[in-house]
C-alpha positions as CSV (number, residue, x, y, z in Angstrom):
1,M,19.0,-10.5,4.0
2,R,20.2,-8.1,1.5
3,L,19.0,-4.0,1.2
4,R,15.5,-3.7,-0.1
5,Y,17.0,-1.4,-2.4
6,A,20.1,-3.1,-3.4
7,T,19.3,-4.4,-6.6
8,L,17.1,-1.4,-7.8
9,R,18.9,0.6,-10.9
10,T,19.3,4.4,-11.5
11,W,19.9,6.4,-15.0
12,G,18.6,9.9,-14.0
13,T,15.7,10.5,-12.1
14,V,14.7,6.9,-13.6
15,R,14.7,3.9,-11.0
16,V,13.6,0.6,-11.6
17,H,13.8,-2.7,-10.3
18,P,15.6,-4.5,-13.0
19,V,13.7,-8.2,-12.9
20,V,10.1,-6.4,-12.4
21,F,10.2,-4.0,-14.7
22,G,13.1,-5.5,-17.4
23,V,10.8,-8.4,-17.6
24,S,7.1,-6.5,-17.1
25,S,7.9,-4.1,-19.8
26,V,9.9,-6.2,-22.8
27,M,6.9,-8.4,-22.5
28,I,4.3,-6.1,-22.6
29,V,5.9,-3.9,-25.5
30,A,6.2,-7.8,-27.2
31,F,3.1,-7.6,-27.0
32,V,1.7,-4.5,-28.4
33,L,4.3,-5.2,-31.3
34,V,2.8,-8.7,-32.3
35,G,-0.5,-7.3,-32.1
36,A,0.3,-4.2,-34.3
37,L,2.0,-5.9,-37.1
38,F,0.2,-9.6,-36.8
39,T,-3.4,-8.5,-36.1
40,D,-5.1,-11.5,-37.8
41,A,-3.1,-14.1,-36.3
42,A,-2.9,-12.3,-32.8
43,A,-6.7,-12.0,-33.0
44,S,-7.0,-15.8,-33.7
45,G,-4.6,-16.3,-30.5
46,L,-6.5,-14.7,-28.4
47,A,-10.0,-16.2,-29.3
48,F,-8.1,-19.4,-29.1
49,L,-7.0,-18.7,-25.7
50,H,-10.4,-17.3,-24.2
51,E,-12.1,-20.7,-25.5
52,T,-9.1,-23.0,-24.1
53,I,-9.0,-21.0,-20.5
54,I,-12.7,-21.0,-20.3
55,D,-13.2,-24.7,-21.1
56,L,-10.4,-26.2,-19.3
57,T,-10.7,-23.9,-15.8
58,G,-13.8,-22.3,-16.3
59,W,-14.7,-24.0,-12.8
60,F,-12.0,-23.1,-10.7
61,Y,-12.8,-19.4,-11.3
62,I,-16.2,-20.5,-10.5
63,L,-15.0,-22.3,-7.3
64,M,-12.3,-19.7,-6.2
65,V,-14.2,-17.2,-6.3
66,G,-16.9,-18.5,-4.2
67,G,-14.2,-19.8,-1.7
68,F,-12.7,-16.4,-1.5
69,L,-15.9,-15.3,-0.3
70,I,-17.0,-18.0,2.2
71,F,-13.3,-16.9,3.2
72,V,-14.0,-13.3,3.7
73,I,-16.9,-14.3,5.6
74,W,-15.3,-16.0,8.1
75,L,-12.4,-13.8,8.9
76,Y,-14.9,-11.5,9.7
77,F,-16.9,-13.6,12.6
78,S,-13.2,-15.1,13.6
79,R,-11.7,-13.9,16.5
80,Y,-9.2,-12.1,14.4
81,G,-11.8,-9.5,13.5
82,V,-10.4,-7.3,16.6
83,V,-7.0,-7.2,15.0
84,R,-5.9,-3.7,14.1
85,L,-4.6,-2.8,10.2
86,G,-2.0,-1.1,12.2
87,R,-0.6,-0.7,15.6
88,D,-3.1,-1.2,18.0
89,D,-3.3,2.4,19.7
90,E,-3.5,3.9,15.9
91,A,-6.6,5.6,14.9
92,P,-7.7,5.7,11.1
93,E,-6.5,7.8,9.0
94,Y,-9.7,9.1,7.6
95,T,-13.1,9.6,8.4
96,Y,-16.3,7.5,7.8
97,F,-17.6,9.8,5.2
98,A,-14.3,10.4,3.5
99,W,-13.2,6.6,3.9
100,F,-16.8,5.5,2.3
101,S,-16.5,8.1,-0.5
102,M,-12.8,6.9,-1.4
103,L,-14.1,3.3,-1.3
104,F,-16.9,3.9,-3.8
105,S,-14.6,5.7,-6.2
106,A,-12.6,2.9,-6.3
107,G,-15.4,0.4,-7.0
108,M,-17.4,2.6,-9.5
109,G,-15.7,2.9,-12.8
110,I,-16.0,2.6,-16.8
111,G,-17.5,-0.9,-16.3
112,L,-20.2,0.3,-14.3
113,L,-21.3,2.9,-16.6
114,F,-21.0,0.4,-19.5
115,F,-23.1,-2.2,-18.4
116,S,-25.2,-0.9,-16.0
117,V,-28.0,-0.5,-19.0
118,A,-26.8,-3.0,-21.6
119,E,-26.4,-6.2,-19.3
120,P,-29.9,-5.9,-17.7
121,I,-31.3,-5.7,-20.9
122,M,-29.7,-8.6,-22.5
123,H,-30.4,-10.7,-19.9
124,Y,-33.6,-9.5,-20.3
125,A,-33.6,-10.8,-23.8
126,N,-31.2,-13.8,-23.3
127,P,-32.2,-14.9,-19.9
128,P,-29.7,-17.6,-18.6
129,R,-31.2,-21.0,-17.7
130,G,-33.8,-21.4,-20.3
131,L,-36.3,-18.7,-18.8
132,A,-38.4,-17.3,-21.5
133,P,-37.1,-14.4,-22.8
134,E,-38.8,-10.8,-22.4
135,T,-40.8,-11.6,-19.5
136,V,-41.6,-10.2,-16.1
137,E,-39.3,-13.3,-14.3
138,A,-36.5,-12.4,-17.2
139,A,-36.5,-9.0,-15.8
140,R,-36.7,-10.0,-12.2
141,Q,-33.9,-12.4,-13.0
142,S,-31.6,-10.1,-15.0
143,M,-31.2,-7.7,-12.0
144,T,-30.9,-10.5,-9.8
145,V,-27.9,-11.6,-11.9
146,T,-26.6,-8.5,-12.6
147,F,-26.2,-7.9,-8.5
148,F,-24.6,-11.1,-8.6
149,H,-21.9,-10.1,-11.0
150,W,-21.2,-6.6,-9.4
151,G,-22.0,-7.7,-5.7
152,F,-20.3,-9.1,-2.8
153,H,-18.1,-11.4,-4.8
154,A,-16.3,-8.7,-6.6
155,W,-15.4,-7.2,-3.3
156,A,-14.6,-10.1,-1.9
157,I,-11.9,-10.5,-4.4
158,Y,-10.6,-6.8,-3.6
159,I,-10.9,-7.2,0.3
160,I,-8.2,-10.2,0.3
161,V,-5.9,-8.4,-1.4
162,A,-6.6,-5.4,0.6
163,I,-6.6,-6.8,4.1
164,S,-3.4,-9.1,3.5
165,L,-1.0,-5.8,2.1
166,A,-2.5,-3.3,5.0
167,Y,-2.1,-6.3,7.5
168,F,1.6,-7.3,6.7
169,S,2.5,-3.8,5.8
170,F,1.0,-1.3,8.7
171,R,1.2,-4.0,11.4
172,H,4.8,-5.9,10.5
173,G,6.6,-3.6,8.4
174,L,6.6,-5.6,5.2
175,P,6.2,-3.7,1.9
176,L,3.0,-2.6,0.6
177,S,3.0,-5.3,-2.1
178,L,1.5,-8.7,-2.6
179,R,5.0,-10.5,-2.0
180,S,4.6,-9.5,1.4
181,A,1.3,-12.0,1.7
182,L,4.0,-15.1,1.4
183,Y,6.2,-13.4,4.1
184,P,4.8,-16.2,6.8
185,L,5.4,-19.1,4.2
186,I,8.6,-18.2,2.6
187,G,10.1,-15.6,4.9
188,R,12.8,-13.1,3.3
189,R,12.9,-14.9,0.1
190,I,9.9,-12.4,-0.9
191,Y,13.0,-10.5,-1.4
192,G,14.2,-12.8,-4.2
193,L,13.1,-14.1,-7.2
194,T,10.3,-15.6,-5.9
195,G,9.1,-11.8,-5.2
196,D,10.0,-10.8,-8.4
197,V,7.4,-13.6,-10.1
198,V,4.3,-12.3,-7.8
199,D,5.0,-8.4,-8.6
200,I,5.3,-9.5,-12.2
201,L,2.5,-11.0,-12.7
202,A,0.4,-8.0,-10.4
203,V,2.1,-5.9,-13.4
204,F,0.3,-8.2,-15.7
205,G,-3.3,-8.0,-13.9
206,T,-3.1,-4.5,-13.4
207,I,-2.4,-3.3,-16.9
208,F,-4.6,-5.7,-18.6
209,G,-7.1,-5.3,-16.3
210,I,-6.7,-1.4,-16.8
211,A,-6.6,-1.7,-20.7
212,T,-10.0,-4.1,-20.6
213,S,-11.7,-1.1,-19.0
214,L,-10.2,1.2,-21.3
215,G,-11.3,-0.5,-24.2
216,L,-14.5,-0.8,-23.1
217,G,-14.6,3.0,-21.8
218,V,-13.3,4.4,-25.3
219,M,-16.1,2.4,-27.3
220,Q,-19.1,3.7,-25.2
221,I,-17.0,7.3,-25.4
222,N,-16.8,7.1,-29.3
223,A,-20.9,6.0,-29.0
224,G,-21.8,9.0,-27.2
225,L,-19.7,11.3,-29.2
226,E,-22.1,9.5,-32.6
227,Y,-25.3,10.2,-30.2
228,L,-24.4,14.3,-30.3
229,G,-23.2,13.7,-33.7
230,I,-19.9,14.9,-33.5
231,L,-17.6,11.3,-34.4
232,D,-19.1,8.6,-36.1
233,I,-18.5,4.9,-34.7
234,S,-15.1,2.9,-35.9
235,V,-12.4,1.4,-34.8
236,E,-10.2,4.3,-36.4
237,N,-12.3,6.5,-34.5
238,Q,-11.7,4.8,-31.3
239,L,-8.1,4.5,-31.7
240,L,-8.1,8.5,-32.0
241,L,-10.1,8.5,-28.8
242,I,-7.3,6.4,-27.4
243,S,-4.8,8.2,-28.1
244,L,-6.0,11.9,-27.3
245,V,-7.3,10.1,-23.4
246,T,-4.2,8.8,-22.9
247,I,-2.5,12.2,-23.5
248,A,-4.9,13.7,-21.1
249,A,-4.1,10.8,-18.4
250,T,-0.5,11.1,-19.3
251,I,-0.3,15.1,-18.4
252,S,-2.3,14.2,-15.0
253,V,0.6,11.6,-14.2
254,A,2.7,14.1,-15.2
255,L,0.8,16.7,-12.3
256,G,1.0,14.1,-9.3
257,L,-1.5,12.7,-7.3
258,D,-3.2,16.0,-5.3
259,R,-3.3,18.0,-8.9
260,G,-4.1,15.0,-11.4
261,I,-6.2,12.3,-9.8
262,R,-7.6,13.7,-6.5
263,R,-9.3,16.7,-8.5
264,L,-10.6,14.6,-11.3
265,S,-12.0,11.9,-8.9
266,E,-13.6,14.2,-6.7
267,F,-15.3,15.9,-10.3
268,N,-16.2,12.5,-11.3
269,L,-17.8,11.4,-8.5
270,A,-20.1,14.7,-7.7
271,T,-21.1,14.6,-11.7
272,A,-21.6,10.7,-11.3
273,G,-23.7,11.4,-8.4
274,L,-25.7,14.5,-10.3
275,L,-26.4,12.1,-13.0
276,I,-28.1,9.4,-10.9
277,V,-30.6,11.9,-9.1
278,F,-31.5,13.1,-12.4
279,V,-32.2,9.9,-13.8
280,L,-34.0,8.9,-10.5
281,L,-35.8,11.8,-10.5
282,A,-36.6,11.8,-14.1
283,G,-37.9,8.1,-14.1
284,P,-40.3,6.1,-12.6
285,T,-39.0,7.3,-9.0
286,V,-41.8,5.0,-7.2
287,F,-40.9,1.9,-9.3
288,L,-37.2,2.6,-8.8
289,L,-37.6,2.5,-5.0
290,S,-39.7,-0.2,-5.1
291,S,-37.3,-2.2,-7.3
292,F,-34.2,-1.5,-5.2
293,V,-35.8,-3.6,-2.2
294,Q,-37.0,-6.0,-4.3
295,N,-33.7,-6.6,-6.2
296,V,-31.7,-6.8,-3.0
297,G,-34.2,-9.1,-1.5
298,L,-33.5,-11.8,-4.8
299,Y,-30.0,-11.2,-4.3
300,A,-29.8,-12.6,-1.1
301,S,-32.1,-15.4,-1.6
302,S,-30.4,-16.6,-4.4
303,L,-26.7,-15.9,-3.6
304,P,-25.4,-19.6,-2.6
305,E,-27.0,-20.8,-5.6
306,L,-25.6,-18.8,-8.0
307,T,-22.0,-18.6,-6.0
308,F,-21.3,-22.3,-7.6
309,R,-23.4,-22.6,-10.4
310,T,-21.3,-24.1,-13.5
311,D,-24.2,-24.8,-15.7
312,A,-22.8,-28.0,-16.4
313,F,-25.0,-29.5,-18.0
314,I,-26.0,-27.1,-20.4
315,G,-23.0,-25.9,-21.4
316,L,-20.4,-22.6,-20.5
317,D,-21.5,-20.1,-23.7
318,W,-23.7,-18.3,-21.0
319,Q,-20.9,-18.2,-18.3
320,R,-17.9,-17.7,-20.6
321,D,-19.2,-14.6,-21.7
322,W,-20.6,-13.1,-18.5
323,T,-19.9,-14.7,-14.8
324,M,-16.4,-16.2,-15.5
325,F,-15.4,-13.0,-17.7
326,Y,-16.5,-10.7,-14.2
327,W,-14.4,-13.0,-11.9
328,A,-11.8,-12.7,-14.2
329,W,-11.8,-9.0,-14.5
330,W,-12.2,-8.5,-11.1
331,I,-8.9,-10.6,-10.2
332,S,-7.2,-8.4,-12.9
333,W,-8.1,-5.4,-10.8
334,S,-7.2,-6.9,-7.5
335,P,-3.6,-5.5,-7.2
336,F,-4.5,-1.9,-8.4
337,V,-7.9,-1.3,-6.3
338,G,-6.4,-4.1,-3.4
339,L,-3.7,-1.7,-3.0
340,F,-5.8,1.6,-3.0
341,I,-8.1,0.5,-0.4
342,A,-5.4,-0.7,1.5
343,R,-3.9,2.8,1.3
344,I,-7.0,4.3,2.5
345,S,-7.9,1.9,5.6
346,R,-5.0,2.3,7.9
347,G,-6.4,1.8,11.4
348,R,-9.1,-0.3,11.0
349,T,-10.0,-3.3,12.7
350,I,-10.3,-6.4,10.2
351,R,-13.9,-6.4,11.1
352,E,-14.7,-3.1,10.9
353,F,-12.6,-2.8,7.3
354,I,-14.6,-6.2,5.9
355,A,-18.1,-4.5,7.0
356,G,-16.8,-1.2,5.5
357,V,-15.6,-2.3,1.8
358,M,-18.7,-5.2,1.7
359,L,-21.6,-3.1,2.5
360,V,-20.7,0.2,1.7
361,P,-19.8,-0.1,-1.7
362,T,-22.2,-2.6,-2.7
363,A,-25.1,-1.0,-1.4
364,L,-24.1,2.4,-3.5
365,T,-23.4,0.0,-6.8
366,F,-27.0,-1.8,-6.5
367,F,-28.3,1.8,-6.2
368,F,-26.6,2.8,-9.4
369,L,-27.6,-0.7,-11.1
370,T,-31.3,0.1,-9.8
371,V,-31.8,3.2,-11.1
372,F,-30.0,2.4,-14.4
373,G,-31.0,-0.7,-15.0
374,D,-34.5,-1.1,-13.8
375,T,-35.6,2.4,-15.8
376,A,-34.2,0.8,-18.3
377,L,-36.2,-2.6,-18.0
378,Y,-39.0,-0.1,-17.5
379,M,-38.7,1.8,-20.7
380,Q,-38.4,-1.8,-22.8
381,M,-41.3,-3.2,-21.0
382,G,-43.7,-0.1,-21.6
383,L,-44.7,-0.1,-18.1
384,S,-46.1,3.3,-19.0
385,E,-47.4,5.0,-22.3
386,R,-44.6,7.7,-21.3
387,F,-41.9,5.1,-22.7
388,A,-44.1,2.8,-25.8
389,G,-42.1,1.5,-28.5
390,V,-39.0,1.9,-27.0
391,D,-36.8,-0.9,-28.1
392,L,-33.5,-1.4,-26.1
393,V,-32.8,-4.7,-26.8
394,G,-32.5,-3.7,-30.4
395,V,-30.2,-1.0,-29.5
396,V,-28.2,-3.5,-27.1
397,R,-27.8,-6.1,-29.9
398,D,-26.6,-3.4,-32.3
399,D,-24.1,-1.8,-30.1
400,L,-23.3,-2.6,-26.0
401,S,-21.9,0.5,-25.9
402,T,-24.5,2.7,-26.9
403,A,-27.4,1.4,-24.4
404,I,-26.9,4.3,-21.9
405,F,-27.3,7.3,-24.1
406,A,-30.5,5.7,-25.6
407,M,-32.0,5.4,-22.4
408,L,-31.0,9.0,-21.6
409,G,-32.5,9.6,-24.9
410,E,-36.0,9.0,-23.5
411,L,-35.7,11.3,-20.7
412,P,-35.5,15.0,-20.3
413,L,-32.6,16.9,-21.3
414,Q,-31.3,14.3,-23.5
415,M,-28.4,16.5,-24.9
416,I,-27.2,17.7,-21.4
417,T,-27.5,14.2,-19.8
418,T,-25.7,12.7,-22.9
419,T,-22.9,14.9,-22.8
420,L,-22.7,14.4,-19.0
421,A,-22.3,10.9,-19.6
422,T,-19.9,11.1,-22.1
423,V,-17.7,13.4,-20.0
424,V,-18.0,11.2,-16.4
425,I,-16.8,8.0,-18.8
426,A,-14.2,10.5,-20.2
427,V,-12.9,11.5,-16.5
428,F,-12.8,7.8,-15.5
429,F,-10.9,7.0,-18.3
430,V,-8.4,9.5,-17.3
431,T,-8.3,8.7,-13.6
432,S,-8.1,4.4,-14.2
433,A,-5.1,5.0,-16.2
434,D,-3.6,7.6,-14.1
435,S,-3.9,5.6,-11.0
436,G,-3.0,2.1,-12.6
437,S,0.3,4.0,-14.2
438,L,1.1,5.2,-10.1
439,V,0.5,1.6,-8.9
440,I,2.3,0.2,-12.1
441,D,4.9,2.3,-11.5
442,T,5.5,1.6,-7.9
443,I,5.6,-2.2,-8.0
444,T,8.3,-1.8,-11.6
445,S,10.5,0.5,-9.1
446,G,10.5,-1.6,-5.9
447,D,8.4,1.0,-4.0
448,H,10.9,3.5,-4.0
449,P,9.4,6.8,-3.0
450,D,11.7,9.0,-5.1
451,R,10.5,8.0,-8.6
452,G,10.8,10.4,-11.7
453,A,7.7,11.0,-13.7
454,A,9.2,9.5,-16.6
455,Q,8.4,6.3,-15.3
456,R,4.8,6.7,-14.9
457,I,4.2,8.2,-18.3
458,F,5.9,5.0,-19.8
459,W,3.3,3.1,-18.4
460,S,0.5,5.2,-19.3
461,L,1.1,5.1,-22.6
462,T,1.8,1.5,-22.5
463,E,-1.9,1.2,-21.1
464,G,-3.7,2.8,-24.0
465,A,-1.2,0.8,-26.7
466,I,-2.3,-2.2,-25.2
467,A,-6.0,-0.7,-24.8
468,A,-5.4,-0.2,-28.7
469,V,-4.0,-3.1,-29.8
470,L,-6.8,-5.1,-27.7
471,L,-9.5,-3.5,-29.9
472,V,-8.0,-4.0,-33.1
473,T,-7.5,-7.7,-32.5
474,G,-10.8,-8.6,-31.5
475,G,-12.8,-5.9,-29.3
476,L,-14.7,-7.0,-26.4
477,V,-13.4,-11.0,-27.6
478,A,-9.8,-9.8,-27.3
479,L,-10.9,-7.5,-23.6
480,Q,-12.2,-10.6,-22.0
481,T,-9.8,-12.5,-22.9
482,A,-6.6,-10.2,-21.9
483,A,-8.6,-10.2,-18.3
484,I,-9.4,-14.1,-17.9
485,T,-6.0,-14.3,-19.1
486,T,-3.8,-12.5,-16.7
487,A,-6.9,-13.6,-13.8
488,L,-5.4,-17.2,-14.1
489,P,-2.1,-16.6,-12.1
490,L,-3.3,-14.2,-10.1
491,S,-6.3,-16.1,-8.7
492,L,-3.4,-18.8,-7.8
493,I,-1.5,-15.8,-5.8
494,M,-4.5,-14.8,-4.0
495,L,-5.3,-18.5,-2.7
496,V,-1.5,-18.5,-1.3
497,T,-2.5,-15.1,-0.1
498,C,-5.5,-16.3,1.9
499,V,-2.8,-19.1,3.4
500,G,-0.4,-16.5,4.1
501,L,-2.6,-14.1,5.8
502,T,-4.2,-17.1,7.9
503,R,-0.7,-18.0,9.4
504,G,0.1,-14.5,10.2
505,L,-3.3,-14.0,12.1
506,R,-2.4,-16.9,14.0
507,A,0.2,-15.7,15.8
508,E,-1.7,-12.6,17.1
509,A,-2.6,-13.6,20.5
510,V,-6.4,-12.4,20.3
511,T,-9.9,-13.4,21.9
512,S,-13.5,-12.5,20.7
513,D,-13.2,-9.4,24.1
514,P,-11.7,-6.8,22.3
515,I,-10.3,-5.2,25.1
516,T,-8.5,-8.1,26.1
517,A,-7.4,-8.6,22.3
518,L,-5.9,-5.0,22.5
519,V,-4.2,-5.6,25.5
520,E,-2.7,-9.1,24.4
521,G,-1.9,-7.8,20.9
522,L,0.2,-4.4,22.6
523,R,2.7,-6.9,23.1
524,T,2.8,-9.1,19.8
525,R,4.2,-8.5,16.6
526,V,4.9,-12.0,15.3
527,I,4.3,-13.8,12.1
528,P,4.6,-17.4,11.9
529,F,5.6,-19.9,9.8
530,R,6.2,-23.6,9.5
531,G,9.2,-25.9,8.9
532,E,11.5,-28.7,9.7
533,S,15.1,-27.9,10.5
534,D,17.7,-30.4,9.3
535,G,18.1,-31.6,12.1
536,G,14.3,-33.0,13.0
537,T,10.8,-32.0,13.8
538,P,10.0,-29.8,16.8
539,P,7.9,-31.5,19.3
540,E,4.2,-31.5,18.8
541,G,5.0,-32.1,15.3
542,E,4.5,-28.9,12.8
543,R,2.6,-26.6,15.3
544,A,2.9,-23.3,14.7
545,L,4.7,-21.4,17.6
546,A,2.6,-19.7,20.1
547,A,3.1,-15.7,20.0
548,A,6.0,-14.1,21.7
549,P,6.5,-10.9,23.0
550,V,8.1,-7.7,20.8
551,L,12.0,-7.8,21.1
552,E,11.9,-4.5,23.5
553,E,14.6,-3.3,26.3
554,L,13.0,-6.4,28.6
555,H,15.1,-4.5,31.3
556,L,13.0,-1.2,31.0
557,E,10.3,-2.7,32.8
558,D,12.2,-2.8,35.9
559,R,12.4,1.3,35.8
560,P,10.5,4.0,38.0
561,W,6.7,4.3,35.4
562,Q,8.4,8.0,35.3
563,E,11.6,7.1,33.8
564,R,9.5,4.6,31.1
565,L,7.3,7.4,30.3
566,D,10.4,9.9,29.3
567,R,12.1,7.6,27.3
568,L,9.0,6.5,25.9
569,L,8.3,9.9,24.3
570,D,12.1,10.5,23.8
571,Q,12.1,8.0,21.5
572,V,8.6,9.3,19.8
573,A,10.3,12.2,19.4
574,Q,13.4,11.1,18.1
575,E,11.4,8.8,15.3
576,R,10.1,11.8,13.9
577,L,13.0,13.8,13.5
578,V,16.0,11.7,12.6
579,K,15.8,10.5,9.0
580,P,18.8,8.5,7.9
581,T,20.2,7.9,4.6
582,E,20.1,4.8,3.3
583,A,24.2,4.3,3.4
584,E,23.6,5.5,7.2
585,A,20.9,3.1,7.8
586,S,23.6,0.3,6.1
587,E,25.9,1.4,8.5
588,S,24.0,1.1,11.8
589,I,23.1,-2.7,10.8
590,G,26.7,-3.3,10.9
591,L,27.3,-1.7,13.9
592,F,24.2,-3.0,15.8
593,L,25.7,-6.6,14.1
594,R,28.8,-6.1,15.5
595,E,28.2,-4.2,19.3
596,T,25.0,-6.2,20.1
597,V,24.4,-9.5,18.0
598,L,27.9,-10.9,18.0
599,P,28.8,-10.3,21.7
600,A,25.6,-12.0,22.5
601,F,26.0,-15.1,20.4
602,D,29.6,-14.9,22.1
603,E,27.6,-15.4,25.6
604,L,25.2,-18.0,24.4
605,S,28.0,-20.1,22.1
606,E,30.3,-20.2,25.4
607,A,26.9,-21.3,27.7
608,L,25.8,-24.0,25.1
609,E,29.0,-25.2,24.5
610,K,29.4,-26.5,28.3
611,H,26.1,-28.6,28.0
612,G,28.4,-30.9,24.7
613,R,26.3,-28.7,22.0
614,E,28.7,-27.5,19.0
615,V,28.0,-24.3,18.0
616,Q,28.6,-22.6,14.6
617,V,28.3,-18.2,13.9
618,E,28.4,-17.0,10.4
619,S,27.9,-13.6,9.9
620,G,27.7,-11.3,7.2
621,E,27.7,-7.4,6.1
622,L,23.9,-7.4,7.0
623,G,23.1,-10.5,9.3
624,A,24.2,-13.3,11.6
625,T,23.1,-16.4,12.5
626,L,23.9,-18.6,15.4
627,F,23.6,-22.4,14.5
628,V,23.5,-25.4,17.5
629,L,24.2,-28.8,16.3
630,R,24.3,-32.1,18.0
631,G,26.2,-34.7,16.9
632,G,27.8,-32.5,13.8
633,K,23.8,-32.1,12.7
634,E,22.2,-28.5,12.6
635,E,19.6,-28.9,15.2
636,F,18.4,-25.0,15.6
637,A,19.1,-22.3,14.3
638,F,18.6,-18.6,15.1
639,G,19.6,-15.6,12.5
640,I,19.3,-12.0,12.6
641,S,19.1,-9.9,9.4
642,G,19.3,-6.1,8.7
643,H,16.4,-4.9,6.6
644,V,16.2,-1.2,5.2
645,Y,13.2,0.5,3.8
646,H,11.4,3.5,3.4
647,R,8.3,4.1,6.0
648,L,5.5,4.4,3.2
649,D,5.6,1.8,0.7
650,T,2.7,3.1,-1.5
651,A,1.4,4.0,-4.8
652,F,0.4,7.4,-3.6
653,P,3.8,8.9,-2.3
654,A,2.6,12.3,-1.9
655,I,0.2,11.4,0.8
656,P,2.6,11.7,4.3
657,T,2.7,9.3,6.9
658,P,0.5,10.1,9.6
659,E,3.5,9.4,12.1
660,T,6.0,11.4,10.4
661,G,4.3,13.9,8.0
662,D,7.0,12.5,5.6
663,A,6.7,10.1,2.9
664,G,10.6,9.7,2.7
665,V,11.6,8.2,5.8
666,V,14.1,5.3,6.1
667,V,13.7,2.8,8.6
668,V,16.3,0.4,9.9
669,T,15.1,-3.0,11.4
670,A,16.5,-6.6,11.9
671,E,14.6,-9.7,12.0
672,V,14.9,-12.8,13.6
673,V,14.6,-15.9,11.2
674,L,14.0,-19.3,12.9
675,R,14.3,-22.6,11.0
676,G,11.9,-24.0,13.1
677,G,9.3,-21.6,13.9
678,R,8.6,-17.8,13.6
679,Q,9.9,-14.4,12.4
680,E,9.8,-11.1,13.9
681,E,11.2,-7.8,13.4
682,V,11.8,-4.3,14.9
683,E,13.5,-1.6,14.8
684,I,17.3,-2.2,16.1
685,R,17.5,0.6,17.9
686,K,14.5,-0.8,20.6
687,W,16.9,-3.9,21.2
688,S,19.9,-4.9,23.1
689,R,22.1,-7.3,24.0
690,E,20.1,-9.0,26.8
691,A,17.3,-8.6,24.5
692,V,18.7,-10.8,21.7
693,I,19.7,-13.2,24.3
694,E,16.2,-13.4,25.5
695,S,14.9,-13.9,22.5
696,F,17.0,-16.7,21.6
697,L,16.4,-18.6,24.9
698,D,12.6,-18.2,24.4
699,A,12.6,-19.5,20.9
700,Y,15.0,-22.3,21.7
701,S,13.0,-23.3,25.0
702,R,9.8,-23.2,22.9
703,W,11.3,-25.4,20.0
704,M,12.2,-27.8,22.8
705,G,8.5,-27.8,24.0
706,W,9.2,-26.4,27.2
């Protein structure tokens, strides 16, 4: 296996992966230029693409997202729920309060403010399934459908990406990238072209998903400023606002995580919370509390039917504009939100992770939607004389982006609340662009922890440019098309991710008993994949091999326990202090191969040849493989390849790891690659010649069915 950063290119402080960065940037810049120079043609093309994708693959989106939710529910109740996203003895990095706060911040953004009033009102005026418009039943249905679009399905999509990233990175030391979920399926090829394609698609999904949110946000900022009498609504003014907010986001990117995103996020959460409390108290408080209980009940009872509804007999018009757009939007956001959620969830069990991510943000989102959406419905339906004559339906039909300001205008302190809402939307705009730039920069730089600000600034400006082009070439329809188009390949990757995650978890020696699972899990670190060797199929067909013990220095078990404890603590101290450079790490791989692996292979070759087996050993700078042949035909292959990576693979390099307190520690590992079964990886300083031989014997005997 090659060095993980061997293909990076460096120009000054700029470090990029040439394939991922090159292909992504060229295609995105080309899209911006075509949209700017050939606006009408681009608008027609986007409209045609939008309609074609929905007509041909709309059912696929419905099926996939429903399947994702079922997969997450199965994973929660499965025996793998006790598996920890990290070492078995690792505690969570964040308290529940901090964790839930960040989860809510990840799920609540520009879109929630844009649609919290507009969507319930639109469903009330134009309900699905042929209901009579502007009736009590239409009002109830409008909130059920809105909950459906913002509920469990959205978070199930995020969970699949986040849990795969966290599991393969924190538990098995792979990169914090979508490509890692393919490791049980294609092995070390995740570092090749296949992995590059996955990362490129993740870049496209993230940048167009964020651009969709930015487009919606700037439309709403413009509406708020017009309501305040500052700026009229027009495409030109929206382009001006995109420029201004993109500049602010770029400044935030340049400041870094602690001085930029974190402070803005904390401010946003506080102000959004203040806005919710004000509307709850100034509006129909008792009605809202009662509606919240009713909305949750209706959502729960309608969930199975809504999940797989495709409107096959009445046409896709409504589904195209709503459910399918939402599913595509969540999928396009999944690489970004999934990475963030994974980063803050290290140390939690799978069951704890799913419960926290699925239930808490959904409950808070439902409460937010109830406060804003049901207040709007209460006003529209004239349920009290105080709001008689309010016409929010007319407002929404004229301009979706003005809905929230029209609703706030019917409550006290309208100028203050409108100003506050506009500021919240603008700051969400900045934090979305800022965070998205960090994620994209991480992917296109090969996860290198030492990146310059120039790369993040480039992607921040690019996001603003794409949002501007989408607004000019079709407004909301173009924004919806961007999300739906980029989500199609990402949904296929997510499907494969589910398969890879399942195969990885099957190697975990766990039971339904958490204590037993913990004890067994302490000795298990295996990622299985299936495949046939060129010489035939292992006994019992393509069965996955059972979990095998970690390759530690096995003879330590025979030493006095005091000596083993001293050795353990010395290794921990050394791990925290020793920070080899990449050159030193590469050299240590070569030394390990020459002094440990090849001598072990020589001993094995001599023994195998005594039993009539032919043996070939191939070695290179970073790896060696022992081939066992019978009659000139390969029977079994056992390879060990060196691997260098940085301890922290994340979009937030300013946050230190709990193990080292540092974000740039280089770790040297080697991995065993078996053509007939599994792969496993440990740090090479924990390996001995005896351990290599034991690992070969264990793998060979299992392959033979013993």
